[in-house]
Structure formats: C-alpha cells, structure tokens
N, C-alpha and C positions, 0 to 999 in steps of 0.2 A: 606210663604210656597207655593210650587208649585208642584202639582202632575204631574209626568212625565209619558210618554208612556212606560210601562214596557213589552209590547208585543215584541215577537221575529220577526225579519224581515229577509227576504230571502237574502242570500249572495251568491256570485259567486267566484270561485277560479280564478287564472290567465288565465285559458283556457276557462272560461265562464261556467264551470260545476257548478251545485249547490254545495254549501258548507254548513257547519254548520250555522244555523241562528244566528243572532247577535242582541243585544239590540241597542236602539237608543244611539248615542254618549253621550247624556247628562245624561244618567242613569248609575250610578255606581253599580256594582255588588259586594258588600262588603262581604268578607269572613273573619270572625272575630273569633279569638281564644277565649276560655272561661277562663280556669284556668291561673291566672297570668296576664290576659289582661283585663277582665271585672270584675274579682273578685279575691280574694286571691287565691294563688296557692295551690290547693288541689290535692294530688296524688291519682291515682286509688286505691292504697293500703289502703286509709283511706276514704272510701265512706260515712261513718257516718258523716263526716264533711261537705259533700256536701249540705245537706239539710238546714244548718244554716250558711254557709259561707257568709262573708261580700262581698257585691258588691261594685264597685267603682262608686260613684254617678256621676262623670263626664262622665264615660263610658255610663251609663244609659241615661243621658241627650243627649249626642252626637248621640248615636245609634238611639234613638227614634226620634231625629231631622232629621237624614238622612232618616229614615223610613217615617216620615211625608212629607218629600220633594219628596218622590216617588222613592227613591233608594231601591235596593233589599238588604236585610240583611239576611245573612246566617251565623249561628254560626257553627264552626267546632271545634272538640275537640278530644283529645287523650283518653277521657273517652270511655270505652267499651260499646257495645250495651246493656248489662244488666243494665247500668246506665242511659239509655235514660229517663225512667219515672221520676226518681229523678231530672234529669237535666231539663226536660221540666217543671216540677212542680216548680223548683227553678226560672227558667226564668220568668214564669207567676207570681209567688209570688212577685218577685222583680220589675215587670212591664216592662220587656224588650219586645219590639215589634219586630217580625222577620218573615221571610218567610220560612226558612228552618233550619234544624239542621242535621249536618253530624257528625257521630260518628266514632271512630276508626282511627283518624289521627295517623300516625306513631309517636311513642314517641322518644324523644331524641333531638329535635331541629335540628339546623344546616340545615334547609330546603333549598333546591334549586329547584325552581319550573320551569319546562320546559313545554311550552304550545305553540300551534300555534296561540293563540290569545294574544293580548297585555296584559301584566301583570304588575301591579304597586304594589310594596311592600312597606309597611310602618311598621317599627319596633316600637312596643309599648315600650315606655321608661318611664312609670310612670304617664302619664297624657293624657287624651283624650281631644282634642281641635278640632276646625275646622282645616282642612288640608291646608297647604301652599305648594307652589311649590319651590323646591330647586334643584340644579344640583348636582349629585353624580356620581362617577365612578361605572360602572356596568360591569359584565362579559357577553360576548356575544359569539356566535359561530363564528369561523373564516370563512371568505369567501373561 
C-alpha cells in the first residue's frame, strides 16, 4: 500500500497561461458507476430495493484497495438527488470507502465522454479485478 499525493498541481496551456490544475500522474481519479457495477442493477423507479440490494464483493475489495493506495474514488449514479441519503447509507453500510458521490448521471447508457483531460474508460463486464493494459480501437476528433 502506498499513499499518493492527491493534491492538485498547477498546469499551463500551450501558450503558458494557467490551466485547470491536475493530479500527479500516479494518482487515478476513478469515477465508478453504482447500479449494475458495484451492486445489482436497481432502477430509480424501485427505490425501496436500494437499501437492501446486494453489493458485488469483488467491487468492494478492489475499490477499497484503490482507496488505500491513495487513488481518488468518486461514485456516480443515475440515481436522483432525492435518493442521495439512501445511497450514502448503503455505501457506508456495505463498507465502501470513497471521496465523492455524484448524482443525476444521465440515464440510458451509450455514454461518450468528451473532455480536455486524458480519459480512460473501462467497461464493467461482471467482475472487478486489478486493471491490465490492452490496446483497443477508439474514436477521436479528426485533425
């Protein structure tokens, strides 16, 4: 286990002007979905299931490992703001360690993230493990 420097560092754009600050390169800023990723998939229309839904033990182990290593863990969800308290209570009850919780992610999947910072995407396919590097085809903006 190694605790990393999670403070933000000054960055400059191509012309030398201040830009949005950045984390140290060794720190990963994990954004992790909740429903269907760290627990069973519970729709907003059935909030009564959220307080008792089953978590995925491998997700708990890996997320807490990353937290202990000094990475930033932020959960994000399509659950609406009125479900924040039940979501926070569930995360605490199951033992998930995290830094932030973002509510109101757009519903429907098929996400395409556009950002001025490097973005790495990992699709959850049924099991949390340590990450490995592979090469894949990606979509980029044309020059």
